[in-house]
C-alpha positions in Angstrom: -15.5 -5.3 -14.4 -15.9 -8.6 -12.8 -13.7 -10.0 -10.0 -11.6 -12.2 -12.2 -10.6 -9.3 -14.4 -9.6 -7.2 -11.4 -7.6 -10.1 -10.0 -5.7 -10.6 -13.3 -5.1 -6.8 -13.6 -3.7 -6.8 -10.0 -1.4 -9.7 -10.8 -0.1 -7.9 -13.9 0.5 -4.7 -11.9 2.5 -6.6 -9.3 4.6 -8.3 -12.0 5.3 -5.0 -13.7 6.4 -3.3 -10.5 8.7 -6.2 -9.7 10.2 -6.0 -13.2 10.6 -2.2 -12.8 12.5 -2.7 -9.6 14.7 -5.4 -11.1 15.6 -3.6 -14.3 15.9 0.0 -12.9 19.7 -0.1 -12.5 20.3 -1.5 -16.0 17.7 0.4 -17.9 15.7 3.2 -16.2 13.7 4.0 -19.3 12.4 0.4 -19.5 11.5 0.5 -15.7 9.6 3.7 -16.3 7.7 2.1 -19.2 6.7 -0.8 -16.9 5.3 1.6 -14.3 3.4 3.6 -16.9 1.9 0.4 -18.2 0.9 -0.7 -14.7 -0.8 2.6 -14.1 -2.7 2.3 -17.4 -3.8 -1.2 -16.4 -5.1 0.1 -13.1 -7.0 2.9 -14.7 -8.5 0.7 -17.3 -9.6 -1.9 -14.7 -10.8 0.8 -12.4 -8.8 -0.4 -9.5 -6.6 1.6 -7.1 -2.9 1.0 -6.8 -1.9 -0.4 -3.4 -0.2 2.1 -1.2 3.2 0.4 -1.5 3.1 1.0 -5.3 1.7 4.5 -5.0 4.6 5.5 -2.9 7.0 4.3 -5.7 5.6 6.9 -8.1 6.2 10.6 -7.9 2.8 12.4 -7.7 4.1 15.3 -9.7 6.1 14.0 -12.6 4.8 10.3 -12.4 8.3 8.9 -12.5 9.3 5.6 -10.9 11.3 6.4 -7.7 13.6 4.1 -5.8 14.6 5.3 -2.4 18.3 6.1 -2.3 18.7 5.9 -6.1 16.6 8.7 -7.6 14.9 9.9 -4.4 15.9 11.1 -1.0 14.2 9.8 2.1 14.3 11.8 5.4 12.6 11.4 8.7 11.5 14.6 10.3 10.4 15.2 13.9 8.9 18.7 13.6 5.3 19.0 14.7 4.2 15.5 14.0 6.8 12.8 13.0 6.8 12.2 9.3 8.8 10.8 6.4 9.7 13.2 3.6 10.4 11.6 0.2 12.0 14.0 -2.3 12.0 13.1 -6.0 15.4 14.0 -7.4 14.0 14.3 -11.0 11.5 17.1 -10.3 12.4 18.1 -6.8 8.9 17.8 -5.3 8.4 16.4 -1.9 5.8 13.9 -0.5 5.1 13.7 3.2 4.0 10.5 4.9 2.8 10.8 8.4 4.0 8.4 11.0 1.2 7.4 13.3 1.8 6.3 16.8 0.1 3.2 17.9 -3.1 4.1 19.7 -3.1 3.0 23.3 -6.1 0.9 24.3 -8.4 2.7 26.6 -8.9 1.3 30.0 -12.4 0.0 30.7 
């Protein structure tokens, strides 16, 4: 795939995710179809979804998740601080580590 094909694919993925967010409250099935189409475009063009889009898809059931609507978001302090996103459709949890800013070493 050349650069222009990947750029067009990325633009379409961004558009589909924007449409999914905007139509989720009126028609969740249509929003899910938009996300499924965006994933297929990414796989066909052999490009990775950006991290902000990956986090909007449940890794287990592949459903589109919106925080506070069909997913629960919690911040945990145990061991290392992390965010726990629970999909309310399948019940699976995704953990995202919160990294502290590394201090610059003194020279």
